[in-house]
C-alpha positions as a Markdown table, in Angstrom:
| # | Residue | x | y | z |
|---|---|---|---|---|
| 1 | Met | 265.9 | 38.3 | 229.7 |
| 2 | Glu | 265.3 | 42.1 | 230.7 |
| 3 | Leu | 266.1 | 44.8 | 228.8 |
| 4 | His | 269.0 | 45.9 | 230.1 |
| 5 | Asp | 270.3 | 42.5 | 229.4 |
| 6 | Val | 269.4 | 42.5 | 225.9 |
| 7 | Trp | 271.3 | 46.3 | 225.7 |
| 8 | Phe | 274.7 | 44.4 | 227.2 |
| 9 | Val | 274.5 | 41.9 | 224.1 |
| 10 | Leu | 273.7 | 44.4 | 221.4 |
| 11 | Ile | 276.8 | 46.6 | 222.5 |
| 12 | Ala | 278.6 | 42.9 | 222.4 |
| 13 | Val | 277.3 | 43.1 | 219.1 |
| 14 | Leu | 278.3 | 46.6 | 218.3 |
| 15 | Trp | 281.6 | 46.5 | 219.7 |
| 16 | Thr | 282.3 | 42.8 | 217.5 |
| 17 | Gly | 281.3 | 44.6 | 214.4 |
| 18 | Tyr | 283.7 | 47.0 | 214.9 |
| 19 | Phe | 286.7 | 45.4 | 215.6 |
| 20 | Phe | 285.7 | 42.9 | 212.6 |
| 21 | Leu | 285.6 | 45.7 | 210.4 |
| 22 | Glu | 287.9 | 48.2 | 211.6 |
| 23 | Gly | 290.7 | 45.9 | 213.0 |
| 24 | Phe | 291.2 | 44.5 | 209.2 |
| 25 | Asp | 291.8 | 48.4 | 208.3 |
| 26 | Phe | 293.9 | 49.0 | 211.2 |
| 27 | Gly | 295.7 | 46.0 | 209.7 |
| 28 | Val | 296.4 | 47.9 | 206.4 |
| 29 | Gly | 297.0 | 50.6 | 208.5 |
| 30 | Val | 300.2 | 49.2 | 209.4 |
| 31 | Leu | 301.7 | 46.8 | 206.6 |
| 32 | Thr | 301.2 | 50.2 | 204.4 |
| 33 | Arg | 305.1 | 50.1 | 206.4 |
| 34 | Leu | 305.6 | 46.7 | 207.0 |
| 35 | Leu | 304.3 | 45.2 | 203.3 |
| 36 | Ala | 304.3 | 48.1 | 201.2 |
| 37 | Arg | 308.0 | 48.0 | 199.4 |
| 38 | Asn | 307.1 | 51.6 | 197.4 |
| 39 | Arg | 304.4 | 54.2 | 197.2 |
| 40 | Pro | 302.6 | 52.5 | 194.8 |
| 41 | Glu | 302.3 | 49.7 | 196.7 |
| 42 | Arg | 301.0 | 52.0 | 199.5 |
| 43 | Arg | 298.3 | 53.4 | 197.5 |
| 44 | Val | 297.0 | 49.7 | 196.5 |
| 45 | Leu | 297.0 | 49.3 | 200.6 |
| 46 | Ile | 295.0 | 52.8 | 201.2 |
| 47 | Asn | 292.7 | 51.7 | 198.1 |
| 48 | Thr | 291.3 | 48.8 | 199.3 |
| 49 | Ile | 290.2 | 49.8 | 202.7 |
| 50 | Gly | 289.7 | 53.6 | 200.8 |
| 51 | Pro | 285.6 | 53.2 | 200.0 |
| 52 | Val | 285.1 | 51.5 | 203.1 |
| 53 | Trp | 287.0 | 52.7 | 206.1 |
| 54 | Asp | 284.7 | 55.5 | 207.2 |
| 55 | Gly | 281.9 | 53.1 | 207.1 |
| 56 | Asn | 283.4 | 51.1 | 209.9 |
| 57 | Glu | 284.2 | 53.7 | 212.3 |
| 58 | Val | 280.0 | 53.9 | 212.1 |
| 59 | Trp | 280.2 | 50.3 | 214.6 |
| 60 | Leu | 282.4 | 52.6 | 217.1 |
| 61 | Leu | 279.8 | 55.4 | 216.8 |
| 62 | Ser | 277.3 | 53.4 | 217.2 |
| 63 | Ala | 278.9 | 51.2 | 220.6 |
| 64 | Gly | 279.5 | 54.8 | 222.2 |
| 65 | Gly | 276.0 | 56.1 | 221.8 |
| 66 | Ala | 274.4 | 53.1 | 222.5 |
| 67 | Thr | 276.7 | 52.7 | 225.8 |
| 68 | Phe | 275.7 | 56.5 | 226.6 |
| 69 | Ala | 271.8 | 56.0 | 226.2 |
| 70 | Ala | 271.5 | 52.4 | 227.6 |
| 71 | Phe | 274.5 | 52.4 | 230.8 |
| 72 | Pro | 275.3 | 56.2 | 231.5 |
| 73 | Glu | 276.8 | 55.5 | 234.6 |
| 74 | Trp | 279.6 | 52.6 | 232.6 |
| 75 | Tyr | 279.7 | 56.1 | 230.0 |
| 76 | Ala | 280.6 | 58.3 | 232.3 |
| 77 | Thr | 283.4 | 55.9 | 234.9 |
| 78 | Leu | 284.8 | 54.5 | 231.6 |
| 79 | Phe | 285.3 | 57.9 | 229.6 |
| 80 | Ser | 286.6 | 60.1 | 233.1 |
| 81 | Gly | 288.8 | 56.8 | 234.4 |
| 82 | Phe | 290.4 | 56.2 | 230.4 |
| 83 | Tyr | 290.0 | 59.9 | 229.2 |
| 84 | Leu | 293.7 | 60.1 | 227.8 |
| 85 | Pro | 294.0 | 56.8 | 226.6 |
| 86 | Leu | 290.1 | 57.3 | 224.6 |
| 87 | Leu | 291.4 | 60.8 | 223.8 |
| 88 | Leu | 294.7 | 59.6 | 222.3 |
| 89 | Ile | 292.3 | 56.9 | 220.2 |
| 90 | Leu | 290.4 | 59.6 | 219.2 |
| 91 | Val | 292.9 | 61.9 | 218.1 |
| 92 | Cys | 294.8 | 59.0 | 215.9 |
| 93 | Leu | 291.3 | 58.2 | 214.4 |
| 94 | Ile | 291.1 | 62.0 | 213.2 |
| 95 | Val | 295.1 | 62.2 | 212.1 |
| 96 | Arg | 293.9 | 58.8 | 210.2 |
| 97 | Gly | 290.8 | 60.0 | 208.4 |
| 98 | Val | 292.7 | 63.6 | 207.0 |
| 99 | Gly | 295.8 | 60.9 | 206.1 |
| 100 | Phe | 293.5 | 59.4 | 203.8 |
| 101 | Glu | 292.1 | 62.2 | 202.2 |
| 102 | Tyr | 295.0 | 64.9 | 202.4 |
| 103 | Arg | 297.6 | 62.4 | 201.1 |
| 104 | Ala | 297.0 | 62.8 | 197.5 |
| 105 | Lys | 296.3 | 66.1 | 197.4 |
| 106 | Arg | 299.9 | 67.4 | 196.3 |
| 107 | Thr | 302.1 | 65.4 | 194.4 |
| 108 | Glu | 305.5 | 66.2 | 196.6 |
| 109 | Glu | 307.3 | 63.2 | 198.0 |
| 110 | Lys | 308.0 | 64.6 | 201.4 |
| 111 | Trp | 304.1 | 65.6 | 201.6 |
| 112 | Gln | 302.9 | 62.1 | 201.3 |
| 113 | Arg | 306.0 | 60.3 | 202.8 |
| 114 | Asn | 304.7 | 62.5 | 206.0 |
| 115 | Trp | 300.7 | 61.3 | 205.2 |
| 116 | Glu | 302.1 | 57.7 | 204.7 |
| 117 | Trp | 303.7 | 57.7 | 208.2 |
| 118 | Ala | 300.5 | 59.7 | 210.3 |
| 119 | Ile | 298.3 | 57.0 | 208.2 |
| 120 | Phe | 300.3 | 54.0 | 210.5 |
| 121 | Trp | 300.9 | 55.4 | 213.2 |
| 122 | Ser | 297.2 | 56.6 | 213.3 |
| 123 | Ser | 296.5 | 53.0 | 213.1 |
| 124 | Leu | 298.9 | 50.9 | 215.0 |
| 125 | Ile | 298.0 | 53.1 | 218.2 |
| 126 | Pro | 294.3 | 52.3 | 218.1 |
| 127 | Ala | 295.1 | 48.6 | 217.8 |
| 128 | Phe | 297.5 | 48.7 | 220.7 |
| 129 | Leu | 295.0 | 51.0 | 222.9 |
| 130 | Trp | 291.8 | 49.5 | 222.3 |
| 131 | Gly | 293.1 | 46.1 | 223.6 |
| 132 | Val | 294.4 | 48.0 | 226.7 |
| 133 | Ala | 290.8 | 49.1 | 227.3 |
| 134 | Phe | 289.1 | 46.0 | 227.0 |
| 135 | Gly | 291.7 | 44.6 | 228.9 |
| 136 | Asn | 291.0 | 46.5 | 232.3 |
| 137 | Ile | 287.5 | 46.7 | 231.8 |
| 138 | Val | 287.7 | 43.0 | 232.2 |
| 139 | Arg | 290.0 | 42.9 | 234.6 |
| 140 | Gly | 288.6 | 45.6 | 236.6 |
| 141 | Val | 290.0 | 48.8 | 237.9 |
| 142 | Gln | 290.0 | 51.2 | 241.0 |
| 143 | Ile | 286.3 | 52.3 | 241.3 |
| 144 | Asp | 284.8 | 53.7 | 244.5 |
| 145 | Gln | 281.4 | 53.5 | 246.6 |
| 146 | His | 280.0 | 56.4 | 244.4 |
| 147 | Phe | 281.5 | 54.9 | 241.0 |
| 148 | Glu | 284.0 | 57.0 | 240.7 |
| 149 | Tyr | 287.4 | 55.7 | 238.8 |
| 150 | Val | 290.4 | 56.4 | 241.6 |
| 151 | Gly | 293.3 | 55.1 | 240.3 |
| 152 | Gly | 295.9 | 57.1 | 238.3 |
| 153 | Leu | 297.2 | 56.6 | 234.7 |
| 154 | Ala | 299.7 | 53.7 | 235.0 |
| 155 | Asp | 297.1 | 51.6 | 236.7 |
| 156 | Leu | 296.0 | 51.2 | 233.1 |
| 157 | Phe | 299.1 | 49.7 | 232.0 |
| 158 | Asn | 299.7 | 46.7 | 233.8 |
| 159 | Pro | 300.5 | 43.1 | 232.3 |
| 160 | Tyr | 297.3 | 41.8 | 232.0 |
| 161 | Ala | 296.4 | 44.8 | 229.6 |
| 162 | Leu | 299.7 | 45.5 | 228.2 |
| 163 | Leu | 299.0 | 41.5 | 226.9 |
| 164 | Gly | 295.7 | 42.7 | 225.7 |
| 165 | Gly | 297.0 | 45.5 | 223.4 |
| 166 | Ala | 299.6 | 43.4 | 222.4 |
| 167 | Val | 296.8 | 40.3 | 221.4 |
| 168 | Thr | 294.5 | 43.4 | 219.3 |
| 169 | Leu | 297.8 | 44.6 | 217.5 |
| 170 | Ala | 299.1 | 41.2 | 216.1 |
| 171 | Leu | 295.2 | 39.6 | 215.5 |
| 172 | Phe | 293.9 | 42.7 | 214.0 |
| 173 | Thr | 297.4 | 42.9 | 211.8 |
| 174 | Phe | 296.7 | 39.2 | 211.1 |
| 175 | His | 293.2 | 40.3 | 209.9 |
| 176 | Gly | 294.8 | 42.8 | 207.7 |
| 177 | Thr | 297.0 | 41.1 | 206.0 |
| 178 | Val | 293.9 | 38.6 | 205.7 |
| 179 | Phe | 292.4 | 41.3 | 203.7 |
| 180 | Thr | 295.1 | 42.4 | 201.8 |
| 181 | Ala | 295.8 | 39.0 | 200.3 |
| 182 | Leu | 291.8 | 39.0 | 199.6 |
| 183 | Lys | 291.9 | 41.9 | 198.1 |
| 184 | Thr | 294.8 | 42.4 | 195.4 |
| 185 | Val | 296.7 | 40.2 | 193.1 |
| 186 | Gly | 300.2 | 39.4 | 192.2 |
| 187 | Asp | 303.0 | 40.2 | 193.8 |
| 188 | Ile | 301.9 | 42.1 | 196.6 |
| 189 | Arg | 299.5 | 39.1 | 197.0 |
| 190 | Thr | 302.0 | 36.8 | 197.5 |
| 191 | Arg | 303.9 | 39.0 | 200.0 |
| 192 | Ala | 300.7 | 39.4 | 202.2 |
| 193 | Arg | 299.7 | 35.7 | 203.0 |
| 194 | Thr | 303.5 | 34.9 | 203.5 |
| 195 | Leu | 303.4 | 37.8 | 205.7 |
| 196 | Ala | 300.0 | 36.3 | 207.2 |
| 197 | Leu | 301.9 | 32.6 | 207.8 |
| 198 | Arg | 304.7 | 34.6 | 209.8 |
| 199 | Leu | 302.4 | 36.3 | 212.0 |
| 200 | Gly | 299.8 | 33.7 | 212.7 |
| 201 | Pro | 302.1 | 31.6 | 215.3 |
| 202 | Val | 302.9 | 34.7 | 216.7 |
| 203 | Thr | 299.7 | 36.0 | 217.1 |
| 204 | Val | 297.7 | 32.5 | 218.4 |
| 205 | Val | 300.8 | 32.5 | 221.0 |
| 206 | Leu | 299.5 | 36.1 | 222.0 |
| 207 | Ala | 295.3 | 35.0 | 221.9 |
| 208 | Leu | 296.0 | 31.9 | 224.3 |
| 209 | Gly | 298.0 | 33.3 | 226.5 |
| 210 | Phe | 295.4 | 36.1 | 226.9 |
| 211 | Leu | 292.5 | 34.3 | 226.7 |
| 212 | Val | 293.4 | 32.0 | 229.3 |
| 213 | Trp | 294.7 | 34.3 | 231.3 |
| 214 | Thr | 290.9 | 35.5 | 231.1 |
| 215 | Gln | 289.7 | 32.4 | 231.3 |
| 216 | Leu | 291.3 | 32.0 | 235.0 |
| 217 | His | 290.6 | 35.1 | 236.4 |
| 218 | Ser | 286.9 | 35.5 | 235.8 |
| 219 | Gly | 285.8 | 33.0 | 232.8 |
| 220 | Asp | 283.0 | 30.5 | 233.2 |
| 221 | Gly | 281.4 | 27.5 | 231.0 |
| 222 | Ala | 279.8 | 29.8 | 228.2 |
| 223 | Ser | 283.2 | 31.5 | 228.2 |
| 224 | Leu | 285.4 | 28.5 | 227.6 |
| 225 | Val | 283.3 | 27.5 | 224.5 |
| 226 | Ala | 284.3 | 31.0 | 222.9 |
| 227 | Leu | 288.2 | 30.7 | 223.7 |
| 228 | Val | 287.8 | 27.1 | 222.3 |
| 229 | Val | 286.1 | 28.8 | 219.0 |
| 230 | Ala | 288.4 | 31.2 | 218.8 |
| 231 | Ala | 291.3 | 29.1 | 218.8 |
| 232 | Val | 290.1 | 26.3 | 216.5 |
| 233 | Ala | 288.9 | 29.7 | 214.2 |
| 234 | Leu | 292.2 | 31.2 | 214.1 |
| 235 | Ala | 294.1 | 27.8 | 213.3 |
| 236 | Gly | 291.7 | 27.6 | 210.6 |
| 237 | Ala | 292.6 | 31.1 | 209.5 |
| 238 | Leu | 296.8 | 30.1 | 209.2 |
| 239 | Gly | 295.4 | 26.7 | 207.4 |
| 240 | Ala | 293.0 | 28.1 | 204.9 |
| 241 | Ile | 295.8 | 30.9 | 204.4 |
| 242 | Trp | 298.4 | 28.0 | 203.4 |
| 243 | Arg | 296.1 | 26.8 | 201.4 |
| 244 | Val | 295.3 | 29.8 | 199.2 |
| 245 | Arg | 291.9 | 30.1 | 200.2 |
| 246 | Glu | 292.0 | 33.9 | 201.2 |
| 247 | Gly | 287.9 | 34.2 | 201.5 |
| 248 | Trp | 287.7 | 31.0 | 204.2 |
| 249 | Ala | 291.0 | 32.7 | 205.6 |
| 250 | Phe | 289.5 | 36.1 | 206.1 |
| 251 | Ala | 286.0 | 34.9 | 207.2 |
| 252 | Leu | 288.3 | 32.6 | 210.0 |
| 253 | Ser | 289.7 | 35.5 | 211.3 |
| 254 | Gly | 286.6 | 37.3 | 211.4 |
| 255 | Val | 285.0 | 34.3 | 213.7 |
| 256 | Thr | 288.8 | 34.6 | 215.7 |
| 257 | Ile | 287.7 | 38.0 | 216.5 |
| 258 | Ala | 283.9 | 37.8 | 217.1 |
| 259 | Ala | 284.5 | 34.8 | 219.5 |
| 260 | Ala | 287.2 | 36.2 | 221.3 |
| 261 | Val | 284.4 | 39.3 | 222.1 |
| 262 | Ala | 282.3 | 37.2 | 223.0 |
| 263 | Met | 284.5 | 35.5 | 225.5 |
| 264 | Leu | 285.6 | 39.0 | 227.3 |
| 265 | Phe | 281.6 | 40.0 | 227.5 |
| 266 | Leu | 280.7 | 36.7 | 228.4 |
| 267 | Ser | 283.8 | 36.9 | 231.3 |
| 268 | Leu | 282.5 | 40.4 | 232.5 |
| 269 | Phe | 278.4 | 39.4 | 232.5 |
| 270 | Pro | 276.4 | 40.6 | 234.8 |
| 271 | Asn | 279.4 | 43.7 | 235.5 |
| 272 | Val | 280.5 | 46.2 | 233.0 |
| 273 | Met | 283.5 | 47.1 | 234.9 |
| 274 | Pro | 284.3 | 45.6 | 238.3 |
| 275 | Ser | 285.7 | 47.5 | 240.9 |
| 276 | Thr | 289.3 | 45.8 | 242.1 |
| 277 | Leu | 288.4 | 48.0 | 245.7 |
| 278 | Asp | 285.4 | 46.4 | 246.7 |
| 279 | Ala | 283.0 | 44.2 | 244.8 |
| 280 | Asp | 280.2 | 45.6 | 246.1 |
| 281 | Trp | 281.5 | 48.5 | 244.1 |
| 282 | Ser | 281.0 | 46.8 | 241.0 |
| 283 | Leu | 279.2 | 49.0 | 237.7 |
| 284 | Thr | 277.2 | 46.3 | 237.0 |
| 285 | Val | 274.1 | 45.6 | 234.1 |
| 286 | Thr | 271.8 | 46.6 | 236.8 |
| 287 | Asn | 273.4 | 49.5 | 238.6 |
| 288 | Ala | 274.5 | 51.5 | 235.3 |
| 289 | Ser | 271.6 | 51.2 | 233.1 |
| 290 | Ser | 269.3 | 53.9 | 232.0 |
| 291 | Ser | 265.4 | 53.6 | 233.0 |
| 292 | Pro | 263.1 | 51.1 | 231.4 |
| 293 | Tyr | 261.2 | 53.3 | 229.2 |
| 294 | Thr | 264.6 | 54.6 | 227.9 |
| 295 | Leu | 265.9 | 51.2 | 226.9 |
| 296 | Lys | 262.1 | 50.6 | 225.3 |
| 297 | Ile | 262.3 | 53.7 | 223.2 |
| 298 | Met | 265.7 | 52.4 | 222.3 |
| 299 | Thr | 265.3 | 49.2 | 221.6 |
| 300 | Trp | 262.4 | 50.2 | 218.6 |
| 301 | Cys | 264.9 | 52.4 | 217.3 |
| 302 | Ala | 267.4 | 50.3 | 216.5 |
| 303 | Val | 264.7 | 47.5 | 215.5 |
| 304 | Ile | 264.0 | 50.0 | 213.1 |
| 305 | Ala | 267.4 | 51.7 | 211.9 |
| 306 | Ala | 270.5 | 48.7 | 212.6 |
| 307 | Pro | 269.1 | 46.5 | 209.5 |
| 308 | Leu | 268.6 | 49.8 | 207.0 |
| 309 | Val | 272.4 | 50.7 | 208.3 |
| 310 | Met | 273.8 | 47.0 | 207.9 |
| 311 | Leu | 272.0 | 46.6 | 204.5 |
| 312 | Tyr | 273.6 | 49.9 | 203.2 |
| 313 | Gln | 277.2 | 48.8 | 204.3 |
| 314 | Ala | 276.8 | 45.2 | 202.5 |
| 315 | Trp | 276.0 | 47.0 | 199.4 |
| 316 | Thr | 279.7 | 49.0 | 199.7 |
| 317 | Tyr | 281.1 | 45.8 | 200.4 |
| 318 | Trp | 279.4 | 44.1 | 197.0 |
| 319 | Val | 280.3 | 47.1 | 194.9 |
| 320 | Phe | 283.8 | 48.0 | 196.0 |
| 321 | Arg | 284.5 | 43.8 | 196.3 |
| 322 | Lys | 286.9 | 43.4 | 193.1 |
| 323 | Arg | 290.6 | 43.2 | 193.1 |
| 324 | Ile | 293.1 | 45.7 | 193.0 |
| 325 | Gly | 297.2 | 45.9 | 192.1 |
| 326 | Thr | 299.9 | 47.9 | 190.7 |
| 327 | Gln | 298.9 | 47.9 | 187.6 |
| 328 | His | 295.6 | 50.1 | 188.5 |
| 329 | Ile | 297.8 | 53.1 | 189.9 |
| 330 | Ala | 297.8 | 55.3 | 186.9 |
| 331 | Glu | 301.8 | 56.5 | 187.9 |
| 332 | Ala | 302.7 | 52.8 | 188.3 |
| 333 | Ala | 301.4 | 51.6 | 184.9 |
| 334 | His | 303.3 | 54.0 | 183.0 |
């Protein structure tokens, strides 16, 4: 296996980690309006992800940085062609972070309500747009012989990509609902399980439709295995949440996300961005990669740094592993 193949796999792993971790806190952000009934409950939801949401975004920075360094042609075409959707995602991530930090800085109801709405929308929009973006990457876009995107913004919102956006939004919301049931106590935990059981069948239908479409479009034997794993894991997550096994349900919903991302990358390889104009103009792991020396230096850096980052993040989750409820919110307790 060549180093550019190794880095294609590593980038897939980074995106898997990002969607697994950021997926549930996007879902929790959406649940601040779908599940929470009052301000203390919304604060409980925000507190479940408060210690970890910024650490989860490290995976996005790592995936973007690795793409820039390992596949500069892919990075250039992707970020120039998808400029407006990616800019909107970036703005949402900034607003979302500010919302978490500023919401409790003042006690006025209007102030807190506005930031809560900002958290909701800045969680929902990226959850949808990431599916649109990856749908277009797998389906292919209009790339010319100079490896430049020549399509328009409207071309990115095709039926396949829109279905991909609906899938990521539904799957992340389901993932967040299961996480909420795992991290809370009392009535909010019970309602989170109920909502997960309602969202689950919708998520199954959307996800199966998208993954089967992907398989028929560009799949092979390996991607078919990943599709089956994703379907079985999602069904298992539903069964586990029905049996009040929230830990298993969260693990299985995470497996669903990992298998779905693996299927997309397996369907994509050896391309990194297919061209719908001419297959010979597609960006591949070969023509989009950096030099072997650059990839070698990157590999040594990753071998040293990645385990340290993962150990620190695992320690963070261990420290903040306990369940919380409205009784832990001072103003609700009184």
